[in-house]
VEXKETOR-800970 format. One record per atom (N, C-alpha, C): residue in one letter; x, y, z. Coordinates in steps of 0.02 Angstrom, whole numbers, plus 32768, in hexadecimal, padded with zeros to 4 digits. Layout:
BEGIN
AXYZ ...
! end
This chain:
BEGIN
MC20DB69AE9C2 MC1DFB6AFE98E MC204B6D0E954 AC246B6CFE956 AC26BB6F0E921 AC260B6CCE8DF DC25AB6F4E8A9 DC24FB6D9E866 DC292B6C9E847 TC2B2B693E85E TC2F4B681E845 TC2EEB657E807 PC321B658E7DB PC320B62FE79E PC316B5E5E7AE LC334B5CEE7E6 LC32EB588E7F8 LC2E6B576E808 TC2C3B5A1E82C TC27EB595E83E TC252B591E7FF MC25BB5BFE7D2 MC233B5C0E795 MC246B586E766 AC287B576E765 AC29DB53EE73C AC280B4FCE757 TC27FB4F7E798 TC262B4BCE7B7 TC217B4B7E7A9 AC1F6B4F1E7AC AC1AEB4F2E79D AC1A1B4DCE756 KC1C7B4F6E727 KC1BDB4E3E6E0 KC1C9B498E6D6 AC1FFB47EE6F3 AC20EB437E6EB AC1D7B40CE70B TC1BEB422E744 TC188B3FDE766 TC148B3FEE73C FC136B439E724 FC0F9B440E6FB FC0FFB417E6BB DC139B418E69B DC143B3F1E65D DC13AB3A6E66A AC156B38FE6A2 AC151B348E6B2 AC109B334E6C1 LC0E5B35EE6E7 LC0A0B34FE6F7 LC074B350E6B9 TC07FB381E68E TC057B387E651 TC065B34DE621 QC0A3B336E61F QC0B5B2FEE5F4 QC08BB2C1E605 DC07AB2B9E645 DC052B27FE65A DC009B285E644 MBFF5B2C0E62C MBFAFB2CAE61A MBFA5B2CEE5CF RBFD2B2B5E5A6 RBFC8B2B9E55F RBFC9B274E53F PBF9AB266E511 PBF5CB28BE50B PBF21B266E52C RBF2AB224E53A RBEF2B1FBE551 RBED5B213E593 VBF00B224E5C3 VBEE7B239E604 VBEC0B27AE5FE LBED9B2A8E5D4 LBEB6B2E7E5CB LBE72B2DCE5AC VBE6EB2AFE57B VBE2DB29FE55C VBDFDB283E590 DBE15B254E5B7 DBDEAB235E5EA DBDD1B269E61C NBDFCB296E631 NBDE8B2C8E662 NBDB2B2F6E646 IBDB4B305E606 IBD82B331E5E7 IBD40B30DE5DD FBD42B2CDE5CB FBD06B2ABE5B4 FBCE2B281E5E9 VBCFEB27AE624 VBCE0B24AE653 VBCA5B266E67A DBC96B2A5E674 DBC67B2C6E6A1 DBC1FB2ACE69B KBC05B2A3E65E KBBBFB294E653 KBBB7B257E626 PBB7FB233E62B PBB74B1F9E5FF PBB78B20BE5B5 FBB5EB244E5A2 FBB61B258E55B FBBA9B25BE544 WBBD4B27BE56B WBC1AB281E556 WBC41B240E55E ABC2CB216E58D ABC4BB1D4E593 ABC3FB1ABE553 KBC02B1B0E538 KBBF3B18EE4F9 KBC1AB1ACE4BF MBC20B1EEE4BE MBC47B20FE48A MBC90B1F9E48E RBCAAB1F4E4CB RBCF0B1E0E4D5 RBCFCB19AE4BA ABCCCB16DE4C6 ABCD4B128E4B0 ABCCEB120E465 NBCB5B153E443 NBCA9B14DE3FB NBCC9B186E3D3 MBD01B1A0E3EC MBD24B1D5E3C9 MBD42B1BCE388 MBD46B1E9E357 MBD5FB1D8E315 MBD9BB203E303 PBDD8B1E7E301 PBE12B20FE2EE PBE11B21DE2A3 VBE1FB25CE291 VBE20B270E24B VBE5BB29EE240 SBE69B2AEE202 SBE9CB2DFE1F1 SBE80B30FE1BD GBE9DB349E1B9 GBE84B37BE18A GBE54B3ACE1AB RBE34B3D5E183 RBE0AB40AE19D RBDC1B3F7E1A3 ABDB0B3B9E190 ABD6AB3A3E195 ABD66B358E19B WBD30B340E1B9 WBD20B2F8E1B9 WBCEFB2EDE180 MBD00B2C2E152 MBCD7B2B7E116 MBCC7B26DE10F PBC99B253E139 PBC88B20CE136 PBC54B1FDE101 PBC54B1C0E0E6 PBC1BB1ABE0BD PBBDFB1A4E0EB VBBA5B1B9E0D3 VBB6AB1B7E0FE VBB33B18EE0DD MBB08B172E107 MBAD0B149E0EF MBA90B174E0EE LBA74B17AE0B3 LBA37B1A2E0AC LB9F9B177E0B7 RB9FBB139E0A4 RB9C4B10BE0B1 RB9DEB0C4E0A4 KB9B3B093E0AD KB9C8B04EE0A4 KB9D5B040E05A LBA07B016E04C LBA14B002E008 LB9DAAFD9DFEC TB9D0AFDEDFAB TB99BAFB9DF8A TB9B6AF7CDF66 GB98AAF4EDF55 GB99EAF12DF30 GB963AEF9DF07 QB96BAEC0DEE8 QB936AEA7DEBD QB93DAE5CDEB5 WB904AE39DEB6 WB904ADF1DEA9 WB911ADE5DE5F YB935ADAFDE51 YB941AD9FDE0B YB94AAD53DE03 TB947AD3BDDC5 TB951ACF4DDB6 TB986ACF0DD7F RB99CACB3DD71 RB9CCACABDD3B RB9B0ACBFDCF8 AB96DACB9DCF3 AB94DACCADCB3 AB949AD16DCA8 GB94CAD3CDCDE GB947AD85DCD5 GB92FADA6DD15 EB925ADE8DD10 EB911AE0EDD4A EB8C6AE05DD57 IB8B3AE0EDD96 IB86DAE10DDA8 IB85BAE59DDB3 GB82BAE72DD90 GB81AAEB9DD95 GB844AEE2DD65 SB855AF1EDD79 SB87BAF4ADD4D SB8C3AF32DD46 SB8E6AF4CDD15 SB92BAF39DD09 SB957AF4DDD44 LB98AAF24DD52 LB9B9AF35DD86 LB9E0AF73DD71 SB9E8AFA1DDA0 SBA0BAFE0DD91 SBA56AFD6DD94 SBA79AFF3DD65 SBAC1AFF0DD64 SBAE1B030DD7E SBAB6B060DD93 SBAD0B0A0DDAC SBAE6B099DDF5 FBB0EB0C8DE0B FBB23B0C9DE50 FBAE8B0D6DE7E SBAE9B0B6DEB8 SBAB2B0BEDEE7 SBAB3B103DF07 PBA79B125DF0B PBA77B166DF2C PBA74B161DF78 EBA71B122DF92 EBA68B11ADFDA EBAA8B12CE001 IBAE1B129DFDF IBB20B139DFFF IBB3CB179DFE0 ABB46B1ABE009 ABB62B1EADFF1 ABBA5B1F6E012 SBBD5B211DFEF SBC17B21CE00B SBC25B266E015 SBBF0B28FE014 SBBFBB2D7E014 SBBEFB2F7E058 ABBE3B2D0E08C ABBDAB2EFE0CD ABC1BB310E0E3 KBC15B34BE0FF KBC51B370E113 KBC43B395E154 YBC67B383E188 YBC61B3A3E1C9 YBCA3B3C7E1D7 EBCA0B409E1D8 EBCDCB432E1E0 EBCF9B429E227 IBD3AB420E22A IBD5DB41DE26A IBD5EB464E288 KBD4CB469E2C8 KBD4EB4A8E2EC KBD87B4A6E31F FBD9EB4E0E333 FBDDCB4E5E359 FBDD2B504E39E WBDEDB4E3E3D1 WBDEAB4FCE415 WBE31B4FBE432 ABE44B531E454 ABE84B534E477 ABE77B543E4C0 GBE92B51AE4EB GBE8BB526E533 GBECCB540E54F HBECCB57DE568 HBF08B59DE582 HBF0AB597E5CE VBF41B57EE5E8 VBF4BB579E630 VBF84B5A8E643 LBF75B5D9E66D LBFA5B60CE680 LBFAEB60AE6CC IBFEAB5F8E6E3 IBFF8B5F3E72B IC028B62CE73E PC011B65CE766 PC03BB695E779 PC078B67FE7A1 TC0B1B6A0E795 TC0EDB68EE7BA TC0E7B69FE804 QC0BEB6D2E815 QC0B7B6E0E85C QC094B6A7E881 DC066B684E85F DC046B64AE87D DC079B612E887 IC0A6B60CE856 IC0DAB5D8E85B IC108B5E6E895 AC11FB625E89B AC14EB637E8D0 AC12DB630E914 QC0EEB642E91A QC0CCB63FE95A QC0BCB5F6E96E QC0B4B5CCE93B QC0A2B587E948 QC0DEB55FE962 GC118B56DE947 GC153B547E95A GC157B506E932 RC191B4E7E935 RC19DB4ACE90B RC16DB472E91B LC15EB468E95B LC134B430E96E LC0ECB437E956 GC0D7B474E948 GC092B47FE932 GC08AB484E8E7 LC0C0B47AE8C1 LC0BCB483E878 LC08BB452E858 VC08AB414E870 VC05EB3E2E852 VC015B3F5E85C DC003B408E899 DBFBDB41CE8A7 DBFAAB45BE880 LBFD9B48AE87B LBFCBB4C8E857 LBFBFB4B8E80D HBFEAB490E7F0 HBFE2B47CE7AA HBFA0B45AE79F QBF8EB42BE7CB QBF51B405E7C2 QBF13B431E7C9 ABF16B462E7F5 ABEDDB48FE7FE ABECFB4B7E7BE YBF03B4D0E79F YBEFAB4F7E762 YBEE3B4CAE728 IBF00B48EE724 IBEEDB45FE6EF IBEA4B44AE6F6 DBE8FB43AE733 DBE4AB426E73F DBE1AB45DE72A NBE2CB49BE73A NBE01B4D3E728 NBDFAB4D9E6DD EBE30B4D0E6B8 EBE2CB4D6E66F EBE07B49CE650 VBE10B460E66C VBDEBB425E653 VBDA0B430E65B LBD8BB44CE695 LBD44B45BE69F LBD2CB48EE66D SBD55B4BFE65D SBD42B4F3E62D SBD37B4D5E5E7 VBD64B4A9E5D3 VBD5DB489E591 VBD1EB45EE58F RBD14B438E5C4 RBCDAB40CE5C8 RBC99B434E5C3 DBC95B46AE5E9 DBC5AB494E5E9 DBC4FB4B4E5A5 ABC84B4CCE586 ABC7EB4EDE546 ABC66B4BDE510 MBC80B480E510 MBC6CB44FE4DE MBC23B439E4E9 SBC11B42EE528 SBBCDB418E536 SBB9AB44EE526 TBBAAB48CE538 TBB7EB4C4E528 TBB75B4CBE4DD ABBABB4C3E4B8 ABBA8B4CBE470 ABB7FB495E44E IBB88B457E462 IBB66B421E43E IBB1BB41FE44C FBB06B438E486 FBABFB439E496 FBA9FB47CE483 DBAC6B4A9E467 DBAACB4ECE459 DBA75B4EAE423 RBA48B51BE427 RBA11B51FE3F7 RBA00B567E3E9 DB9FAB578E3AA DB9E6B5BBE398 DB99EB5C7E3AF TB991B5FFE3CD TB94EB60CE3E9 TB91DB628E3B5 TB934B631E377 TB907B64BE343 TB8FCB61AE30A TB92DB5F0E2FC TB927B5C0E2C5 TB940B57CE2DC IB912B54DE2E3 IB925B50AE2FA IB94AB4E5E2C3 GB979B4BAE2D7 GB99FB492E2A6 GB9DDB4B4E28C TB9EDB4EFE2A4 TBA28B513E28B TBA62B513E2BC GBA54B504E2FC GBA8AB505E32E GBAA4B54BE337 QBAE0B54FE352 QBB03B58EE35D QBB4AB585E343 EBB54B591E302 EBB95B582E2E5 EBBCEB5AAE303 SBBBDB5E5E31F SBBF2B60EE33D SBC12B5EBE379 NBBEFB5BAE396 NBC0AB597E3D0 NBC35B55BE3BC GBC3FB550E37C GBC6DB51CE369 GBC4CB4DEE34D IBC53B4A5E371 IBC40B464E356 IBBF7B460E342 EBBE9B432E314 EBBA4B426E2FF EBB7AB411E33B TBB3CB427E33C TBB11B41CE377 TBAE0B3E3E36D LBAC4B3CBE3A4 LBA8EB39AE3A1 LBA50B3B8E381 DBA47B3F8E389 DBA0FB41BE369 DBA12B414E31E QBA4DB417E302 QBA56B40FE2BA QBA4DB3C7E2A3 ABA69B399E2CA ABA67B352E2B6 ABA21B334E2BD CB9FEB346E2F3 CB9BFB326E303 CB984B352E2EE WB97EB35EE2AE WB946B385E294 WB938B36EE24D YB90FB392E229 YB8FDB37FE1E5 YB8FAB3BDE1B8 GB903B3B2E178 GB8FDB3E9E148 GB939B417E144 NB96AB40EE170 NB9A4B43AE172 NB9E1B417E155 TBA0DB43FE136 TBA4CB425E11D TBA79B413E157 YBA96B3D8E154 YBAC1B3C0E18A YBAFBB399E16B GBB37B3ABE17D GBB71B38BE15E GBB77B39BE115 GBB5AB3D3E0FF GBB5CB3E6E0B9 GBB2AB3C3E08E IBAFEB399E0AB IBACCB374E085 IBA87B38EE095 SBA61B39FE062 SBA1DB3B9E06C SB9E9B383E05E PB9BAB378E08C PB984B348E080 PB950B362E04F LB958B39EE038 LB929B3BBE007 LB93DB3A9DFBF VB975B385DFB8 VB98DB371DF76 VB978B329DF68 AB968B31ADF2A AB953B2D7DF16 AB987B2A3DF2C NB96EB269DF42 NB996B231DF5A NB9B8B23EDF9E QB9A9B278DFBC QB9C5B287DFFD QB98FB298E031 TB950B289E01F TB917B2A0E048 TB915B27FE08D TB936B245E095 TB934B223E0D6 TB970B236E101 WB996B268E0EC WB9CFB280E115 WB9B2B2ADE14C EB98CB28EE179 EB96AB2B1E1AE EB966B284E1EC AB958B2A2E225 AB94DB27CE263 AB903B270E26E HB8F3B244E29C HB8AEB23BE2B3 HB89EB274E2E3 VB865B294E2DA VB854B2CEE303 VB80BB2CAE31A MB801B2D4E35B MB7BFB2DDE377 MB7BCB323E395 YB78AB349E381 YB783B38CE39B YB739B39DE3A3 GB72BB3D6E3C0 GB6E6B3E9E3CF GB6BCB3EFE390 EB684B3CAE38E EB658B3CDE354 EB631B40FE354 TB61DB424E318 TB5FBB463E311 TB5AFB45AE313 DB591B47BE343 DB548B47FE347 DB539B4C8E353 TB53BB4EFE31E TB53CB538E320 TB581B54FE338 YB596B535E373 YB5D8B545E38D YB5FDB504E39D IB63FB509E3A6 IB668B4D0E3B8 IB653B4B5E3FC QB646B474E400 QB633B454E43E QB671B434E45F PB674B433E4A1 PB6AEB415E4C3 PB6B0B3C9E4BA VB6EDB3ADE4BD VB6F6B365E4BA VB6FAB34AE501 AB6D8B313E50D AB6D7B2F5E550 AB71AB2D4E55F PB734B2DEE59C PB772B2BCE5B1 PB763B276E5C9 SB744B24FE59E SB72CB20DE5B3 SB75CB1D6E59F VB75FB1A2E5C8 VB786B167E5B7 VB76FB14AE575 EB72DB14DE569 EB711B133E52A EB72FB157E4ED NB734B199E4F0 NB751B1BFE4B8 NB79AB1ACE4AC FB7BFB1A2E4E3 FB806B191E4DC FB80EB14AE4C1 EB7E5B11CE4D8 EB7E7B0D8E4BC EB7D4B0D8E472 FB7A4B101E460 FB78EB107E41B FB7C7B11EE3EF MB7EEB14FE407 MB826B169E3E0 MB85CB134E3D9 VB86DB111E40F VB8A0B0DCE40C VB88CB0A6E3DA DB84EB08FE3DF DB836B05AE3B2 DB835B071E369 TB822B0AFE35E TB81DB0C9E31A TB861B0D0E2FA IB892B0E9E31F IB8D6B0EEE305 IB8F2B0AAE2F3 EB8E5B079E31F EB8FDB035E312 EB8DBB017E2D5 AB89AB025E2CD AB875B00AE294 AB88EB028E252 TB8A0B068E253 TB8B8B089E216 TB8FFB075E204 SB92BB076E236 SB973B06EE228 SB98FB02AE238 GB969B002E25E GB983AFC2E274 GB9B3AFC8E2AE EB9BAB004E2CA EB9E8B010E301 EB9C4B036E339 KB9D0B021E376 KB9B2B041E3B0 KB9E1B078E3CA PB9C6B0B0E3E3 PB9F1B0E3E401 PBA1BB0C7E43B DBA55B0E6E446 DBA81B0D3E47E DBA70B0F9E4BE LBA57B137E4B4 LBA4EB163E4ED LBA18B196E4DD IB9F1B1A7E510 IB9BFB1DDE50B IB9D3B213E53E VB9DBB250E526 VB9F0B288E551 VB9B6B2B8E558 VB9A4B2C9E596 VB96CB2F5E5A4 VB980B32AE5D7 TB954B35AE5E2 TB95FB38CE616 TB94FB36FE65A EB963B392E68E EB955B37DE6D2 EB909B375E6DD AB8E3B3A7E6C6 AB89BB3A7E6D1 AB879B36DE6AD TB88EB35FE670 TB871B327E64A TB882B2E5E66A WB8C0B2DEE682 WB8D4B2A0E6A3 WB8A9B292E6E0 LB89CB2C6E707 LB873B2BEE743 LB82BB2ADE732 AB812B2CAE6FA AB7CEB2BAE6E4 AB7C9B271E6CE LB7FCB257E6AE LB7FEB211E69A LB804B1E4E6D7 KB830B1F8E705 KB83BB1D0E741 KB7FBB1C9E76A AB7D1B1FDE76A AB793B1FCE791 AB761B1C8E777 QB76CB1B0E73A QB73FB17EE71D QB756B136E72A VB78EB12FE74C VB7ACB0EEE757 VB7ACB0E0E7A3 TB793B0A8E7B7 TB794B096E7FE TB7DBB084E813 AB7E5B084E855 AB827B073E870 AB83CB02DE85B NB80DAFFEE85C NB81CAFB9E849 NB82EAFB4E7FF EB809AFD9E7D5 EB818AFD8E78D EB85DAFF6E780 YB86DB02CE7A4 YB8AEB04CE79B YB8E7B01CE7AD LB8E1AFFCE7E7 LB915AFCEE7FE LB919AF90E7D1 SB8DFAF79E7BB SB8DEAF3EE78F SB900AF4DE74D AB8F5AF89E733 AB915AF9CE6F4 AB960AFA0E6FD MB976AFBBE735 MB9BEAFC0E742 MB9DDAF7BE747 MB9BCAF4DE768 MB9D6AF09E770 MB9D9AEE5E72D SB9A7AEF1E703 SB9A4AECFE6C2 SB9DCAEE8E694 QB9F7AF23E6A2 QBA2CAF3FE679 QBA71AF34E696 KBA77AF06E6C5 KBAB7AEF7E6E3 KBAEAAEE6E6AE GBB23AF07E6B0 GBB56AEFEE67D GBB56AF34E649 NBB1EAF59E643 NBB1AAF91E616 NBB43AFCBE633 EBB67AFEFE608 EBB91B026E620 EBB69B05BE644 GBB28B062E632 GBAFEB095E652 GBAF7B08BE69D VBAFEB04DE6B4 VBAF8B03EE6FC VBB35B059E721 NBB6DB061E6FD NBBACB075E71D NBBBAB0C0E716 WBB8AB0E6E6FD WBB96B12EE6F3 WBB92B156E734 QBB7EB136E76A QBB78B157E7AB QBB4AB194E7A6 TBB15B18CE780 TBAE1B1BFE77A TBA9EB19DE776 SBA6AB1BFE78B SBA27B1A2E788 SBA12B198E740 TBA01B15BE72F TB9F1B14AE6EA TB9AFB125E6E6 LB983B13CE6B9 LB946B118E6A9 LB953B0ECE66C WB928B0BBE662 WB92EB08FE628 WB8EAB08DE605 IB8E9B0A2E5C7 IB8ABB0A0E59F IB8B9B07BE55F GB895B043E555 GB8A1B01BE51A GB8E7AFFFE517 GB906AFF5E552 GB949AFDBE555 GB97FB00EE549 VB96CB04EE544 VB99CB084E537 VB9A2B0B0E576 PB9E0B0BEE58B PB9E8B0E9E5C7 PB9D3B131E5B9 VB9B0B14EE5E9 VB99BB194E5E5 VB9BEB1BBE61C VB9E5B1EDE609 VBA0CB214E639 VB9FBB25EE632 RBA05B283E667 RB9F8B2CBE666 RBA3AB2F0E65E DBA37B327E63B DBA71B352E631 DBA5AB39AE636 RBA7AB3C0E661 RBA64B405E66C RBA70B432E62F DBA99B41CE601 DBAA5B444E5C5 DBA71B436E58E CBA4AB401E597 CBA15B3F1E566 CB9E3B42AE566 YB9CCB43EE52A YB9A3B47AE523 YB95EB470E543 GB949B4A0E56B GB907B49EE589 GB8F1B4E2E5A1 EB8B7B4F7E58A EB897B535E5A0 EB84EB527E5AD DB82CB551E5D3 DB7E5B548E5DF DB7BFB547E59D FB790B517E596 FB767B515E55A FB73AB554E559 TB736B573E51E TB70FB5B0E516 TB6D1B5A1E4EC AB697B5A9E509 AB658B59BE4E5 AB649B5D1E4B2 DB619B5C1E486 DB5FFB5F1E454 DB636B60AE425 QB662B5DCE410 QB697B5EDE3E0 QB68DB5C5E3A1 AB69FB5E3E368 AB691B5C4E328 AB6CAB597E30E TB706B59BE32C TB73EB574E313 TB75FB54CE34B VB783B518E338 VB7A5B4EDE367 VB7D8B515E391 VB7FEB540E36F VB832B564E392 VB816B598E3C2 LB7DFB5B8E3B1 LB7C1B5EAE3DD LB79EB5C9E419 AB783B58DE40E AB762B569E445 AB794B551E479 DB7D2B547E463 DB809B534E490 DB7FBB4F1E4B1 GB805B4EBE4F3 GB801B4ABE515 GB845B48BE51D HB844B44BE52F HB882B427E53C HB891B3F6E503 DB8D2B3E9E4F8 DB8E8B3BAE4C5 DB8FCB377E4E5 AB8F7B342E4BD AB912B300E4CF AB934B2E4E491 YB971B2CAE499 YB998B2B1E460 YB9A2B266E466 FB997B243E42E FB99FB1FBE429 FB9DCB1EFE3FD LBA12B1D4E41B LBA53B1D4E3F9 LBA6EB18EE3EE NBA8EB185E3B5 NBAAEB146E3A3 NBAF7B156E396 FBB23B140E3C3 FBB69B155E3BE FBB92B12BE38E NBB73B0F9E36F NBB93B0D9E335 NBB8DB106E2F8 RBB5CB132E2F9 RBB4DB15DE2BF RBB57B1A8E2CE FBB62B1B8E30D FBB6EB1FEE320 FBBB1B200E344 KBBE1B225E329 KBC26B222E341 KBC42B267E353 FBC74B265E37E FBC9FB29FE388 FBCDFB291E362 ABCEBB2B8E32D ABD26B2B0E303 ABD5AB2E3E319 YBD98B2CEE320 YBDCCB2FCE338 YBE0DB2F1E312 DBE33B326E30D DBE75B323E2ED DBEA5B303E31D ABEBAB2C6E30E ABEE3B2A0E33C ABF2AB2BBE341 GBF3FB2E4E311 GBF83B2FDE311 GBF90B333E343 IBF5BB358E358 IBF66B390E385 IBF35B393E3BF SBEFBB374E3B8 SBEC8B379E3EC SBEDEB357E42D FBECBB375E465 FBED8B35BE4A8 FBF23B352E4B5 RBF4AB37FE498 RBF92B37FE4A2 RBFA8B3C4E4B9 WBFD7B3C5E4E8 WBFF3B404E4FF WC025B41EE4CC HC035B45DE4D1 HC065B47CE4A4 HC0A7B456E4A7 EC0C4B448E46D EC0FFB41DE46A EC13BB43BE48D DC13DB47DE496 DC175B49DE4B8 DC16DB49EE504 GC136B484E51C GC12AB482E564 GC115B4C7E57E WC121B4D1E5BE WC10DB50FE5DF WC13EB546E5CE EC124B57FE5BB EC14EB5B8E5A9 EC141B5F2E5DA RC176B616E5EA RC16EB64FE616 RC15DB68DE5EC TC129B6AEE602 TC112B6E9E5DC TC10AB724E60B KC110B760E5EF KC107B79DE617 KC0C2B7BCE60A LC09AB79DE5DF LC059B7B8E5CD LC022B786E5E0 PBFEDB79CE603 PBFE2B7E0E61B PC009B7EFE65B YC029B7BAE677 YC054B7C4E6B1 YC084B789E6B2 DC0B5B78DE6DD DC0E8B758E6E1 DC0C7B716E6F4 AC0CCB6E6E6C7 AC0A9B6A6E6D2 AC0C5B670E6A5 FC0B3B632E6B4 FC0C2B5FAE687 FC082B5E9E65F LC08BB5DFE61F LC052B5D4E5F1 LC05AB591E5CD NC023B56DE5C8 NC020B532E59C NBFDBB52FE57D TBFD7B50DE545 TBF99B50AE51E TBF8DB4C3E506 FBF4FB4ADE50A FBF3DB46FE4E8 FBF02B47CE4B9 YBEFAB451E488 YBECBB45FE452 YBE98B427E44B VBE5CB43BE436 VBE29B40BE421 VBE12B421E3DC WBE27B3FCE3AA WBE11B408E366 WBDE2B3D0E353 GBDA2B3E0E34B GBD72B3ABE33B GBD2DB3C5E32C TBD00B397E321 TBCBAB3A7E315 TBC91B368E31E TBC50B36EE317 TBC24B334E31A TBC03B32BE2D6 GBBEAB2F0E2CA GBBC6B2E3E28C GBBA6B29FE28E SBB78B294E25F SBB55B253E25B SBB5EB235E216 TBB61B1F3E215 TBB64B1CFE1D6 TBB20B1B3E1C2 ABAEFB1B9E1EE ABAACB19FE1DF ABA7AB1C4E20C RBA5EB1FBE1F4 RBA31B223E21D RB9F1B1FDE230 RB9DDB1CDE209 RB99FB1A9E217 RB9A4B180E257 TB9E0B176E272 TB9E9B153E2B1 TB9E1B181E2ED LB9D7B1C2E2E0 LB9D2B1F3E316 LB989B209E31E GB979B224E359 GB935B23CE364 GB933B276E395 RB8FAB297E394 RB8F2B2D1E3C0 RB8A9B2DCE3D0 IB89BB2ECE40E IB859B303E422 IB860B34BE438 AB83AB378E419 AB83AB3BFE42A AB7F7B3D2E448 NB7F4B40FE463 NB7B6B42AE480 NB79BB401E4BA IB7C7B3DFE4DF IB7B1B3BAE51A IB79EB3EBE552 DB767B3DCE572 DB752B403E5AC DB756B3D6E5EA PB78CB3DAE610 PB795B3ADE64A PB761B3B7E681 TB73FB3F0E680 TB70DB3FEE6B4 TB6C8B3E2E6A3 MB6C0B3C3E66A MB67EB3AAE655 MB665B374E685 NB626B376E696 NB608B342E6C0 NB604B300E69A QB60FB2C9E6BE QB60EB288E69D QB5C9B279E67F SB595B295E69C SB552B28AE680 SB549B2AAE63C DB575B2D7E629 DB571B2F9E5E8 DB5A0B2DBE5B4 FB5C4B2A6E5C7 FB5F4B288E599 FB5D0B26AE55C TB5ECB276E520 TB5D5B257E4E3 TB611B240E4BB LB607B210E48E LB63DB1F7E464 LB64DB22AE42E GB68DB23AE426 GB6A2B26AE3F4 GB6A8B24AE3AF TB6B4B275E37D TB6BEB25FE338 TB708B268E326 IB724B236E306 IB76BB239E2F2 IB770B245E2A7 RB797B277E296 RB7A7B283E24F RB7E3B258E23D LB7DAB22CE20D LB80FB1FFE1F8 LB83FB221E1C7 PB87DB20AE1C1 PB8A9B224E18D PB888B21DE148 GB883B254E124 GB861B252E0E3 GB81EB273E0E3 GB7FFB27BE11F GB7C2B2A4E121 GB782B282E137 SB77CB23FE134 SB740B21EE14A SB73DB21EE197 TB702B20DE1B2 TB6FAB210E1FB TB6DCB1CFE215 VB6E7B1C2E255 VB6C8B18AE279 VB6B2B1A5E2BD PB67CB18CE2DD PB652B158E2BF PB624B175E289 
! end
């Protein structure tokens, strides 16, 4: 058990070799493989450089006009730049550092043969910490003002992306020519007080169809709470469930090794980090009424942007011996990134869901479209 230079030198060389094998692809995979939501994010990551991701964004569909050789039909063709494409979206890169500290007494007690297992145990623990921190942050929601997220937690949240009337990516839908920079939203209608939204398959199909009708694109994934997923599952017979799974053979959702529903051809998965609280009756606002959220996501338009130069890489000097806070070997890896959307109209959200509602009380909800009109 003596702390000889050879033992510690061997430990450092072993740790450096093992860590070298985890940069950067393996480390990324280990962080992102846990849940369907993160698997989709992993498959659609966007490498960037600089302090922000600044993509061109689509505010609405481009316009055009019929014409003939003799002249225009209707008003004159405009020679001005189209307002449908804006280049001012800006999503600030946020910074995460994961510190792995392995005490030398653990190394000495483990012995040379146990160095690999010891290293892996500490790495696995830190990977879980990063995964939990990122998932908690992206699903976070301010309990007093909806649509603002929790900026202190880092990356942009789904709460910010999947709402209306709020500035997102530096673009405000309250400004002329930007009014459709919003998501599709279904929430509790006001009848003196906010009414709960039914966790019905019909409401979810309605949202999928409406998003596709507006944007021409269907969501890739629907993320709900455990309670909402179970309420949806209760409306589907065993034969319908199995039939839907068989019809989606070849779809990545079948291979996620998690229970998946299919509504309108879109996989519905549960995530424990998805926001959900008991619905509170007799409240005048959406945020006070609370309830559960459901997110309709399109990963062609919603991305995880990361700094490819430093993210998911260990410190270039390898493991360093430190005396603070105690004798140990230290290494650090970084995640510099954020999330953002290039077309908010492809996203959707249902708020104020009450998973405990009786099926006999289910009613069709109303969807607020990007720009302010509603359906049905």
